Phi, psi and omega in degrees: 000317184291324179293328182289323179293322180295317183294321177296322177296318178295322173298318178301312181298324178295318179295324177300310183298316176296317180292323174295318177297319178292322180297310182296319176298317180293322177299313181298316180298314179296318180297319180295318178297318177297317179295322182293324179283324180227077180301335181290343180261017186307313183302315181292321182295314183297320180298312180296324182292314181297318180298313181298318181295321181293320181292323178295314177297321176299320174294320179293317176294319182296316179297318178293324179286336175286341177287000000 
C-alpha cells in the first residue's frame, strides 16, 4: 500500500513538472507574439511575462514540496 502511494506521488510530481513547463512555454510564446505585434511595448510585456512565469514556478515548487 505504501509503495503504491509513493508511486502515485511520483506521478503527481511528474505531472506538476510537465504542467509548469507547458505553462511557461505558453507564456513565452504568447509574449513573443505580443512583442512581434507591438514592439514598443516590449518592456511591459517582458515584465508581465517574468512575473507570470515566477508565479507558475512558485506553484510548481510548492506542489513538489507538498509531495
